[in-house]
PQR file of N, CA, C, O and H, with PARSE charges and radii, in Angstrom:
ATOM      1  N   MET A   1     -30.340  96.492  32.207 -0.4000 1.5000
ATOM      2  CA  MET A   1     -29.746  95.976  33.272 -0.0000 2.0000
ATOM      3  C   MET A   1     -30.282  94.554  34.152  0.5500 1.7000
ATOM      4  O   MET A   1     -31.224  94.412  34.931 -0.5500 1.4000
ATOM      5  N   SER A   2     -29.159  93.517  33.614 -0.4000 1.5000
ATOM      6  CA  SER A   2     -30.075  92.276  33.821 -0.0000 2.0000
ATOM      7  C   SER A   2     -29.704  92.186  35.443  0.5500 1.7000
ATOM      8  O   SER A   2     -28.805  92.805  36.010 -0.5500 1.4000
ATOM      9  H   SER A   2     -28.394  93.633  32.981  0.4000 1.0000
ATOM     10  N   LYS A   3     -30.863  91.027  36.171 -0.4000 1.5000
ATOM     11  CA  LYS A   3     -30.838  90.860  37.458 -0.0000 2.0000
ATOM     12  C   LYS A   3     -29.589  90.632  38.200  0.5500 1.7000
ATOM     13  O   LYS A   3     -29.414  91.242  39.255 -0.5500 1.4000
ATOM     14  H   LYS A   3     -31.594  90.523  35.711  0.4000 1.0000
ATOM     15  N   PRO A   4     -28.631  89.748  37.717 -0.5600 1.5000
ATOM     16  CA  PRO A   4     -27.326  89.556  38.341  0.2800 2.0000
ATOM     17  C   PRO A   4     -26.447  91.000  38.614  0.5500 1.7000
ATOM     18  O   PRO A   4     -25.822  91.319  39.626 -0.5500 1.4000
ATOM     19  N   ALA A   5     -26.618  91.694  37.432 -0.4000 1.5000
ATOM     20  CA  ALA A   5     -25.810  93.115  37.517 -0.0000 2.0000
ATOM     21  C   ALA A   5     -26.634  93.920  38.339  0.5500 1.7000
ATOM     22  O   ALA A   5     -26.146  94.794  39.055 -0.5500 1.4000
ATOM     23  H   ALA A   5     -27.126  91.435  36.611  0.4000 1.0000
ATOM     24  N   LYS A   6     -27.886  93.680  38.287 -0.4000 1.5000
ATOM     25  CA  LYS A   6     -28.440  94.621  39.743 -0.0000 2.0000
ATOM     26  C   LYS A   6     -27.928  94.198  41.121  0.5500 1.7000
ATOM     27  O   LYS A   6     -27.740  94.970  42.061 -0.5500 1.4000
ATOM     28  H   LYS A   6     -28.282  92.970  37.705  0.4000 1.0000
ATOM     29  N   PHE A   7     -27.693  92.675  41.127 -0.4000 1.5000
ATOM     30  CA  PHE A   7     -27.324  92.083  42.509 -0.0000 2.0000
ATOM     31  C   PHE A   7     -26.226  92.579  42.894  0.5500 1.7000
ATOM     32  O   PHE A   7     -26.086  92.901  44.074 -0.5500 1.4000
ATOM     33  H   PHE A   7     -27.846  92.047  40.364  0.4000 1.0000
ATOM     34  N   VAL A   8     -25.239  92.736  41.987 -0.4000 1.5000
ATOM     35  CA  VAL A   8     -23.639  92.794  41.798 -0.0000 2.0000
ATOM     36  C   VAL A   8     -23.697  94.157  42.651  0.5500 1.7000
ATOM     37  O   VAL A   8     -23.367  94.450  43.800 -0.5500 1.4000
ATOM     38  H   VAL A   8     -25.352  92.474  41.029  0.4000 1.0000
ATOM     39  N   ALA A   9     -24.342  94.953  41.425 -0.4000 1.5000
ATOM     40  CA  ALA A   9     -24.169  96.543  41.965 -0.0000 2.0000
ATOM     41  C   ALA A   9     -24.802  97.075  43.180  0.5500 1.7000
ATOM     42  O   ALA A   9     -24.364  98.086  43.728 -0.5500 1.4000
ATOM     43  H   ALA A   9     -24.610  94.715  40.492  0.4000 1.0000
ATOM     44  N   THR A  10     -25.846  96.408  43.629 -0.4000 1.5000
ATOM     45  CA  THR A  10     -26.613  96.569  45.313 -0.0000 2.0000
ATOM     46  C   THR A  10     -25.595  95.697  46.250  0.5500 1.7000
ATOM     47  O   THR A  10     -25.763  95.890  47.454 -0.5500 1.4000
ATOM     48  H   THR A  10     -26.201  95.586  43.184  0.4000 1.0000
ATOM     49  N   TYR A  11     -24.877  95.047  46.003 -0.4000 1.5000
ATOM     50  CA  TYR A  11     -23.898  94.380  47.093 -0.0000 2.0000
ATOM     51  C   TYR A  11     -22.632  95.167  47.141  0.5500 1.7000
ATOM     52  O   TYR A  11     -22.209  95.483  48.253 -0.5500 1.4000
ATOM     53  H   TYR A  11     -24.741  94.890  45.025  0.4000 1.0000
ATOM     54  N   LEU A  12     -21.897  95.564  45.947 -0.4000 1.5000
ATOM     55  CA  LEU A  12     -21.025  96.404  46.229 -0.0000 2.0000
ATOM     56  C   LEU A  12     -21.475  98.039  46.761  0.5500 1.7000
ATOM     57  O   LEU A  12     -20.708  98.578  47.559 -0.5500 1.4000
ATOM     58  H   LEU A  12     -22.240  95.307  45.044  0.4000 1.0000
ATOM     59  N   GLY A  13     -22.546  98.695  46.367 -0.4000 1.5000
ATOM     60  CA  GLY A  13     -23.011  99.680  47.232 -0.0000 2.0000
ATOM     61  C   GLY A  13     -22.982  99.409  48.793  0.5500 1.7000
ATOM     62  O   GLY A  13     -22.540 100.279  49.543 -0.5500 1.4000
ATOM     63  H   GLY A  13     -23.168  98.257  45.719  0.4000 1.0000
ATOM     64  N   VAL A  14     -23.546  97.962  49.379 -0.4000 1.5000
ATOM     65  CA  VAL A  14     -23.536  97.867  50.645 -0.0000 2.0000
ATOM     66  C   VAL A  14     -22.024  97.864  51.215  0.5500 1.7000
ATOM     67  O   VAL A  14     -21.558  98.530  52.139 -0.5500 1.4000
ATOM     68  H   VAL A  14     -23.905  97.255  48.769  0.4000 1.0000
ATOM     69  N   LEU A  15     -21.353  96.836  50.316 -0.4000 1.5000
ATOM     70  CA  LEU A  15     -20.225  96.711  50.930 -0.0000 2.0000
ATOM     71  C   LEU A  15     -18.949  98.116  51.177  0.5500 1.7000
ATOM     72  O   LEU A  15     -17.935  98.143  51.875 -0.5500 1.4000
ATOM     73  H   LEU A  15     -21.732  96.295  49.565  0.4000 1.0000
ATOM     74  N   ILE A  16     -19.581  99.183  50.244 -0.4000 1.5000
ATOM     75  CA  ILE A  16     -19.078 100.453  50.604 -0.0000 2.0000
ATOM     76  C   ILE A  16     -19.442 100.731  51.783  0.5500 1.7000
ATOM     77  O   ILE A  16     -18.621 101.014  52.655 -0.5500 1.4000
ATOM     78  H   ILE A  16     -20.405  99.161  49.678  0.4000 1.0000
ATOM     79  N   LEU A  17     -20.993 100.687  52.032 -0.4000 1.5000
ATOM     80  CA  LEU A  17     -21.435 101.392  53.352 -0.0000 2.0000
ATOM     81  C   LEU A  17     -20.988 100.689  54.456  0.5500 1.7000
ATOM     82  O   LEU A  17     -20.745 101.376  55.448 -0.5500 1.4000
ATOM     83  H   LEU A  17     -21.660 100.457  51.323  0.4000 1.0000
ATOM     84  N   MET A  18     -20.757  99.079  54.567 -0.4000 1.5000
ATOM     85  CA  MET A  18     -20.169  98.690  55.573 -0.0000 2.0000
ATOM     86  C   MET A  18     -18.878  99.050  55.843  0.5500 1.7000
ATOM     87  O   MET A  18     -18.580  99.390  56.987 -0.5500 1.4000
ATOM     88  H   MET A  18     -20.955  98.521  53.761  0.4000 1.0000
ATOM     89  N   LEU A  19     -17.974  99.026  54.865 -0.4000 1.5000
ATOM     90  CA  LEU A  19     -16.538  99.439  54.976 -0.0000 2.0000
ATOM     91  C   LEU A  19     -16.476 100.880  55.737  0.5500 1.7000
ATOM     92  O   LEU A  19     -15.886 100.921  56.816 -0.5500 1.4000
ATOM     93  H   LEU A  19     -18.217  98.750  53.935  0.4000 1.0000
ATOM     94  N   THR A  20     -16.985 101.901  55.280 -0.4000 1.5000
ATOM     95  CA  THR A  20     -17.086 103.174  56.078 -0.0000 2.0000
ATOM     96  C   THR A  20     -17.346 102.987  57.255  0.5500 1.7000
ATOM     97  O   THR A  20     -16.606 103.458  58.119 -0.5500 1.4000
ATOM     98  H   THR A  20     -17.464 101.868  54.403  0.4000 1.0000
ATOM     99  N   TRP A  21     -18.615 102.156  57.624 -0.4000 1.5000
ATOM    100  CA  TRP A  21     -19.074 102.091  58.787 -0.0000 2.0000
ATOM    101  C   TRP A  21     -18.012 101.448  59.887  0.5500 1.7000
ATOM    102  O   TRP A  21     -17.995 101.753  61.080 -0.5500 1.4000
ATOM    103  H   TRP A  21     -19.216 101.774  56.923  0.4000 1.0000
ATOM    104  N   TRP A  22     -17.205 100.578  59.299 -0.4000 1.5000
ATOM    105  CA  TRP A  22     -16.454  99.669  60.065 -0.0000 2.0000
ATOM    106  C   TRP A  22     -15.056 100.547  60.320  0.5500 1.7000
ATOM    107  O   TRP A  22     -14.286 100.379  61.266 -0.5500 1.4000
ATOM    108  H   TRP A  22     -17.219 100.330  58.330  0.4000 1.0000
ATOM    109  N   SER A  23     -14.909 101.586  59.179 -0.4000 1.5000
ATOM    110  CA  SER A  23     -13.577 102.502  59.498 -0.0000 2.0000
ATOM    111  C   SER A  23     -14.226 103.566  60.681  0.5500 1.7000
ATOM    112  O   SER A  23     -13.539 104.171  61.504 -0.5500 1.4000
ATOM    113  H   SER A  23     -15.535 101.723  58.411  0.4000 1.0000
ATOM    114  N   THR A  24     -15.196 103.616  60.603 -0.4000 1.5000
ATOM    115  CA  THR A  24     -15.752 104.833  61.687 -0.0000 2.0000
ATOM    116  C   THR A  24     -15.824 104.048  63.146  0.5500 1.7000
ATOM    117  O   THR A  24     -15.413 104.553  64.191 -0.5500 1.4000
ATOM    118  H   THR A  24     -15.754 103.124  59.935  0.4000 1.0000
ATOM    119  N   LEU A  25     -16.442 102.667  63.038 -0.4000 1.5000
ATOM    120  CA  LEU A  25     -16.260 101.835  64.548 -0.0000 2.0000
ATOM    121  C   LEU A  25     -14.777 102.036  64.978  0.5500 1.7000
ATOM    122  O   LEU A  25     -14.516 102.342  66.141 -0.5500 1.4000
ATOM    123  H   LEU A  25     -16.776 102.257  62.190  0.4000 1.0000
ATOM    124  N   ARG A  26     -13.654 101.835  63.893 -0.4000 1.5000
ATOM    125  CA  ARG A  26     -12.085 101.529  64.237 -0.0000 2.0000
ATOM    126  C   ARG A  26     -11.929 102.550  64.644  0.5500 1.7000
ATOM    127  O   ARG A  26     -11.328 102.477  65.716 -0.5500 1.4000
ATOM    128  H   ARG A  26     -13.866 101.586  62.948  0.4000 1.0000
ATOM    129  N   ALA A  27     -12.173 103.626  64.335 -0.4000 1.5000
ATOM    130  CA  ALA A  27     -11.699 105.323  64.836 -0.0000 2.0000
ATOM    131  C   ALA A  27     -12.164 105.580  65.964  0.5500 1.7000
ATOM    132  O   ALA A  27     -11.467 106.087  66.843 -0.5500 1.4000
ATOM    133  H   ALA A  27     -12.661 103.685  63.464  0.4000 1.0000
ATOM    134  N   SER A  28     -13.280 105.307  66.110 -0.4000 1.5000
ATOM    135  CA  SER A  28     -14.074 105.506  67.626 -0.0000 2.0000
ATOM    136  C   SER A  28     -13.687 104.461  68.700  0.5500 1.7000
ATOM    137  O   SER A  28     -14.218 104.625  69.799 -0.5500 1.4000
ATOM    138  H   SER A  28     -13.846 104.895  65.396  0.4000 1.0000
ATOM    139  N   GLY A  29     -12.830 103.393  68.550 -0.4000 1.5000
ATOM    140  CA  GLY A  29     -12.252 102.026  69.187 -0.0000 2.0000
ATOM    141  C   GLY A  29     -13.693 101.409  69.759  0.5500 1.7000
ATOM    142  O   GLY A  29     -13.807 101.044  70.929 -0.5500 1.4000
ATOM    143  H   GLY A  29     -12.399 103.260  67.658  0.4000 1.0000
ATOM    144  N   SER A  30     -14.502 101.356  69.034 -0.4000 1.5000
ATOM    145  CA  SER A  30     -15.778 100.108  69.418 -0.0000 2.0000
ATOM    146  C   SER A  30     -15.269  98.914  68.810  0.5500 1.7000
ATOM    147  O   SER A  30     -15.750  98.470  67.768 -0.5500 1.4000
ATOM    148  H   SER A  30     -14.409 101.652  68.083  0.4000 1.0000
ATOM    149  N   VAL A  31     -14.307  98.371  69.423 -0.4000 1.5000
ATOM    150  CA  VAL A  31     -13.659  96.726  68.948 -0.0000 2.0000
ATOM    151  C   VAL A  31     -14.599  95.832  69.043  0.5500 1.7000
ATOM    152  O   VAL A  31     -14.620  95.041  68.101 -0.5500 1.4000
ATOM    153  H   VAL A  31     -13.916  98.731  70.270  0.4000 1.0000
ATOM    154  N   GLY A  32     -15.496  95.660  69.966 -0.4000 1.5000
ATOM    155  CA  GLY A  32     -16.501  94.798  70.076 -0.0000 2.0000
ATOM    156  C   GLY A  32     -17.455  94.714  68.781  0.5500 1.7000
ATOM    157  O   GLY A  32     -17.890  93.620  68.424 -0.5500 1.4000
ATOM    158  H   GLY A  32     -15.479  96.303  70.732  0.4000 1.0000
ATOM    159  N   GLN A  33     -17.710  95.672  68.218 -0.4000 1.5000
ATOM    160  CA  GLN A  33     -18.806  96.167  67.407 -0.0000 2.0000
ATOM    161  C   GLN A  33     -17.949  95.626  66.125  0.5500 1.7000
ATOM    162  O   GLN A  33     -18.586  95.611  65.072 -0.5500 1.4000
ATOM    163  H   GLN A  33     -17.356  96.562  68.508  0.4000 1.0000
ATOM    164  N   ILE A  34     -16.635  95.194  66.067 -0.4000 1.5000
ATOM    165  CA  ILE A  34     -15.998  94.928  64.684 -0.0000 2.0000
ATOM    166  C   ILE A  34     -16.413  93.694  64.487  0.5500 1.7000
ATOM    167  O   ILE A  34     -16.533  93.241  63.348 -0.5500 1.4000
ATOM    168  H   ILE A  34     -16.118  95.206  66.923  0.4000 1.0000
ATOM    169  N   TRP A  35     -16.669  93.035  65.514 -0.4000 1.5000
ATOM    170  CA  TRP A  35     -16.787  91.389  65.298 -0.0000 2.0000
ATOM    171  C   TRP A  35     -18.607  91.352  64.687  0.5500 1.7000
ATOM    172  O   TRP A  35     -19.087  90.535  63.900 -0.5500 1.4000
ATOM    173  H   TRP A  35     -16.571  93.403  66.439  0.4000 1.0000
ATOM    174  N   LEU A  36     -19.212  92.351  65.267 -0.4000 1.5000
ATOM    175  CA  LEU A  36     -20.744  92.297  64.551 -0.0000 2.0000
ATOM    176  C   LEU A  36     -20.325  92.632  62.915  0.5500 1.7000
ATOM    177  O   LEU A  36     -20.811  91.894  62.058 -0.5500 1.4000
ATOM    178  H   LEU A  36     -18.822  93.014  65.906  0.4000 1.0000
ATOM    179  N   VAL A  37     -19.590  93.540  62.573 -0.4000 1.5000
ATOM    180  CA  VAL A  37     -19.235  93.639  61.261 -0.0000 2.0000
ATOM    181  C   VAL A  37     -19.107  92.721  60.439  0.5500 1.7000
ATOM    182  O   VAL A  37     -19.866  92.502  59.495 -0.5500 1.4000
ATOM    183  H   VAL A  37     -19.195  94.139  63.269  0.4000 1.0000
ATOM    184  N   ALA A  38     -17.857  91.937  60.818 -0.4000 1.5000
ATOM    185  CA  ALA A  38     -17.332  91.160  60.165 -0.0000 2.0000
ATOM    186  C   ALA A  38     -18.253  89.916  60.248  0.5500 1.7000
ATOM    187  O   ALA A  38     -17.990  88.998  59.471 -0.5500 1.4000
ATOM    188  H   ALA A  38     -17.241  92.115  61.586  0.4000 1.0000
ATOM    189  N   ALA A  39     -19.243  89.782  61.050 -0.4000 1.5000
ATOM    190  CA  ALA A  39     -20.317  88.621  60.909 -0.0000 2.0000
ATOM    191  C   ALA A  39     -21.112  88.985  59.873  0.5500 1.7000
ATOM    192  O   ALA A  39     -21.415  88.161  59.011 -0.5500 1.4000
ATOM    193  H   ALA A  39     -19.457  90.527  61.681  0.4000 1.0000
ATOM    194  N   ALA A  40     -21.643  90.559  59.826 -0.4000 1.5000
ATOM    195  CA  ALA A  40     -22.780  90.719  58.963 -0.0000 2.0000
ATOM    196  C   ALA A  40     -22.104  90.895  57.522  0.5500 1.7000
ATOM    197  O   ALA A  40     -22.755  90.776  56.484 -0.5500 1.4000
ATOM    198  H   ALA A  40     -21.397  91.228  60.527  0.4000 1.0000
ATOM    199  N   TYR A  41     -20.693  91.200  57.558 -0.4000 1.5000
ATOM    200  CA  TYR A  41     -20.073  90.850  56.030 -0.0000 2.0000
ATOM    201  C   TYR A  41     -20.094  89.649  55.574  0.5500 1.7000
ATOM    202  O   TYR A  41     -20.428  89.400  54.416 -0.5500 1.4000
ATOM    203  H   TYR A  41     -20.164  91.297  58.401  0.4000 1.0000
ATOM    204  N   GLY A  42     -19.692  88.636  56.546 -0.4000 1.5000
ATOM    205  CA  GLY A  42     -19.956  87.054  56.060 -0.0000 2.0000
ATOM    206  C   GLY A  42     -21.108  86.515  55.480  0.5500 1.7000
ATOM    207  O   GLY A  42     -21.205  85.771  54.504 -0.5500 1.4000
ATOM    208  H   GLY A  42     -19.420  88.838  57.487  0.4000 1.0000
ATOM    209  N   VAL A  43     -22.110  87.066  56.327 -0.4000 1.5000
ATOM    210  CA  VAL A  43     -23.334  86.654  55.616 -0.0000 2.0000
ATOM    211  C   VAL A  43     -23.638  87.587  54.275  0.5500 1.7000
ATOM    212  O   VAL A  43     -24.247  87.156  53.295 -0.5500 1.4000
ATOM    213  H   VAL A  43     -22.031  87.670  57.119  0.4000 1.0000
ATOM    214  N   LEU A  44     -23.068  89.054  54.403 -0.4000 1.5000
ATOM    215  CA  LEU A  44     -23.429  89.066  52.880 -0.0000 2.0000
ATOM    216  C   LEU A  44     -22.923  88.430  51.951  0.5500 1.7000
ATOM    217  O   LEU A  44     -23.546  88.175  50.921 -0.5500 1.4000
ATOM    218  H   LEU A  44     -22.573  89.404  55.199  0.4000 1.0000
ATOM    219  N   LEU A  45     -21.534  88.021  52.199 -0.4000 1.5000
ATOM    220  CA  LEU A  45     -20.478  87.174  50.986 -0.0000 2.0000
ATOM    221  C   LEU A  45     -21.505  85.957  50.618  0.5500 1.7000
ATOM    222  O   LEU A  45     -21.685  85.533  49.477 -0.5500 1.4000
ATOM    223  H   LEU A  45     -21.028  88.228  53.036  0.4000 1.0000
ATOM    224  N   ALA A  46     -22.231  85.413  51.961 -0.4000 1.5000
ATOM    225  CA  ALA A  46     -22.948  84.059  51.627 -0.0000 2.0000
ATOM    226  C   ALA A  46     -24.034  84.355  50.960  0.5500 1.7000
ATOM    227  O   ALA A  46     -24.413  83.491  50.169 -0.5500 1.4000
ATOM    228  H   ALA A  46     -22.085  85.758  52.889  0.4000 1.0000
ATOM    229  N   VAL A  47     -24.812  85.576  51.064 -0.4000 1.5000
ATOM    230  CA  VAL A  47     -26.144  85.998  50.493 -0.0000 2.0000
ATOM    231  C   VAL A  47     -25.580  86.336  48.854  0.5500 1.7000
ATOM    232  O   VAL A  47     -26.377  86.124  47.940 -0.5500 1.4000
ATOM    233  H   VAL A  47     -24.503  86.277  51.707  0.4000 1.0000
ATOM    234  N   TRP A  48     -24.487  86.749  48.596 -0.4000 1.5000
ATOM    235  CA  TRP A  48     -24.272  87.503  47.252 -0.0000 2.0000
ATOM    236  C   TRP A  48     -24.013  85.957  46.759  0.5500 1.7000
ATOM    237  O   TRP A  48     -24.891  85.470  46.047 -0.5500 1.4000
ATOM    238  H   TRP A  48     -23.839  86.921  49.338  0.4000 1.0000
ATOM    239  N   GLY A  49     -22.889  85.164  47.083 -0.4000 1.5000
ATOM    240  CA  GLY A  49     -22.595  84.229  46.514 -0.0000 2.0000
ATOM    241  C   GLY A  49     -24.370  83.004  46.010  0.5500 1.7000
ATOM    242  O   GLY A  49     -24.584  82.467  44.923 -0.5500 1.4000
ATOM    243  H   GLY A  49     -22.177  85.560  47.662  0.4000 1.0000
ATOM    244  N   VAL A  50     -24.899  82.980  46.756 -0.4000 1.5000
ATOM    245  CA  VAL A  50     -26.343  82.688  46.403 -0.0000 2.0000
ATOM    246  C   VAL A  50     -27.070  82.924  45.385  0.5500 1.7000
ATOM    247  O   VAL A  50     -27.648  82.130  44.643 -0.5500 1.4000
ATOM    248  H   VAL A  50     -24.726  83.416  47.639  0.4000 1.0000
ATOM    249  N   LEU A  51     -27.009  84.464  45.364 -0.4000 1.5000
ATOM    250  CA  LEU A  51     -27.953  85.161  44.421 -0.0000 2.0000
ATOM    251  C   LEU A  51     -26.910  85.367  43.196  0.5500 1.7000
ATOM    252  O   LEU A  51     -27.339  85.955  42.203 -0.5500 1.4000
ATOM    253  H   LEU A  51     -26.539  85.109  45.967  0.4000 1.0000
ATOM    254  N   LEU A  52     -25.660  84.948  43.206 -0.4000 1.5000
ATOM    255  CA  LEU A  52     -25.030  84.859  41.739 -0.0000 2.0000
ATOM    256  C   LEU A  52     -25.193  83.393  41.231  0.5500 1.7000
ATOM    257  O   LEU A  52     -25.414  83.241  40.030 -0.5500 1.4000
ATOM    258  H   LEU A  52     -25.312  84.470  44.012  0.4000 1.0000
ATOM    259  N   LEU A  53     -25.119  82.493  41.902 -0.4000 1.5000
ATOM    260  CA  LEU A  53     -25.463  81.192  41.649 -0.0000 2.0000
ATOM    261  C   LEU A  53     -26.805  81.006  41.072  0.5500 1.7000
ATOM    262  O   LEU A  53     -27.052  80.309  40.088 -0.5500 1.4000
ATOM    263  H   LEU A  53     -24.940  82.617  42.878  0.4000 1.0000
ATOM    264  N   TRP A  54     -27.725  81.746  41.823 -0.4000 1.5000
ATOM    265  CA  TRP A  54     -29.110  81.928  41.322 -0.0000 2.0000
ATOM    266  C   TRP A  54     -29.238  82.574  39.792  0.5500 1.7000
ATOM    267  O   TRP A  54     -29.765  82.065  38.802 -0.5500 1.4000
ATOM    268  H   TRP A  54     -27.524  82.313  42.622  0.4000 1.0000
ATOM    269  N   GLY A  55     -28.579  83.866  39.929 -0.4000 1.5000
ATOM    270  CA  GLY A  55     -28.544  84.359  38.298 -0.0000 2.0000
ATOM    271  C   GLY A  55     -27.823  83.746  37.527  0.5500 1.7000
ATOM    272  O   GLY A  55     -28.014  84.157  36.383 -0.5500 1.4000
ATOM    273  H   GLY A  55     -28.152  84.279  40.733  0.4000 1.0000
ATOM    274  N   ARG A  56     -27.040  82.916  37.577 -0.4000 1.5000
ATOM    275  CA  ARG A  56     -26.397  81.802  36.352 -0.0000 2.0000
ATOM    276  C   ARG A  56     -27.446  80.843  36.185  0.5500 1.7000
ATOM    277  O   ARG A  56     -27.893  80.608  35.062 -0.5500 1.4000
ATOM    278  H   ARG A  56     -26.884  82.582  38.506  0.4000 1.0000
ATOM    279  N   SER A  57     -27.933  80.190  37.352 -0.4000 1.5000
ATOM    280  CA  SER A  57     -28.736  79.161  36.816 -0.0000 2.0000
ATOM    281  C   SER A  57     -30.256  79.620  35.801  0.5500 1.7000
ATOM    282  O   SER A  57     -30.851  78.869  35.028 -0.5500 1.4000
ATOM    283  H   SER A  57     -27.570  80.381  38.264  0.4000 1.0000
ATOM    284  N   GLN A  58     -30.634  81.263  36.165 -0.4000 1.5000
ATOM    285  CA  GLN A  58     -31.666  81.824  35.376 -0.0000 2.0000
ATOM    286  C   GLN A  58     -31.087  82.014  34.092  0.5500 1.7000
ATOM    287  O   GLN A  58     -31.752  81.725  33.097 -0.5500 1.4000
ATOM    288  H   GLN A  58     -30.150  81.873  36.793  0.4000 1.0000
ATOM    289  N   GLU A  59     -29.699  82.554  33.965 -0.4000 1.5000
ATOM    290  CA  GLU A  59     -29.384  82.735  32.404 -0.0000 2.0000
ATOM    291  C   GLU A  59     -29.317  81.708  31.949  0.5500 1.7000
ATOM    292  O   GLU A  59     -29.450  81.797  30.728 -0.5500 1.4000
ATOM    293  H   GLU A  59     -29.159  82.789  34.773  0.4000 1.0000
ATOM    294  N   LYS A  60     -29.115  80.301  32.413 -0.4000 1.5000
ATOM    295  CA  LYS A  60     -29.301  79.174  31.804 -0.0000 2.0000
ATOM    296  C   LYS A  60     -30.380  78.703  31.429  0.5500 1.7000
ATOM    297  O   LYS A  60     -30.404  77.948  30.457 -0.5500 1.4000
ATOM    298  H   LYS A  60     -29.006  80.229  33.404  0.4000 1.0000
ATOM    299  N   GLY A  61     -31.176  78.938  31.907 -0.4000 1.5000
ATOM    300  CA  GLY A  61     -32.442  78.496  31.835 -0.0000 2.0000
ATOM    301  C   GLY A  61     -32.990  79.259  30.493  0.5500 1.7000
ATOM    302  O   GLY A  61     -33.705  78.603  29.735 -0.5500 1.4000
ATOM    303  H   GLY A  61     -31.156  79.551  32.696  0.4000 1.0000
ATOM    304  N   THR A  62     -32.707  80.513  30.195 -0.4000 1.5000
ATOM    305  CA  THR A  62     -33.340  81.454  29.220 -0.0000 2.0000
ATOM    306  C   THR A  62     -32.637  81.265  27.894  0.5500 1.7000
ATOM    307  O   THR A  62     -33.013  81.826  26.864 -0.5500 1.4000
ATOM    308  H   THR A  62     -32.126  81.046  30.811  0.4000 1.0000
ATOM    309  N   ARG A  63     -31.547  80.410  27.968 -0.4000 1.5000
ATOM    310  CA  ARG A  63     -30.754  80.213  26.473 -0.0000 2.0000
ATOM    311  C   ARG A  63     -31.316  79.091  25.837  0.5500 1.7000
ATOM    312  O   ARG A  63     -30.907  78.740  24.730 -0.5500 1.4000
ATOM    313  H   ARG A  63     -31.242  79.954  28.805  0.4000 1.0000
TER
END
């Protein structure tokens, strides 16, 4: 498994965990914490984008 594929797999796993956590919070009525989840999700997206770009640059370097 290549490094970018590992990053994508890890990201998807964390995303699924966050979505289940968010649905649990929503069901319990903790509206204030939903913003925390949304902020964390935004950070995850940013990190994932950086890792994806880094992975692509690594692939170009090895070719």
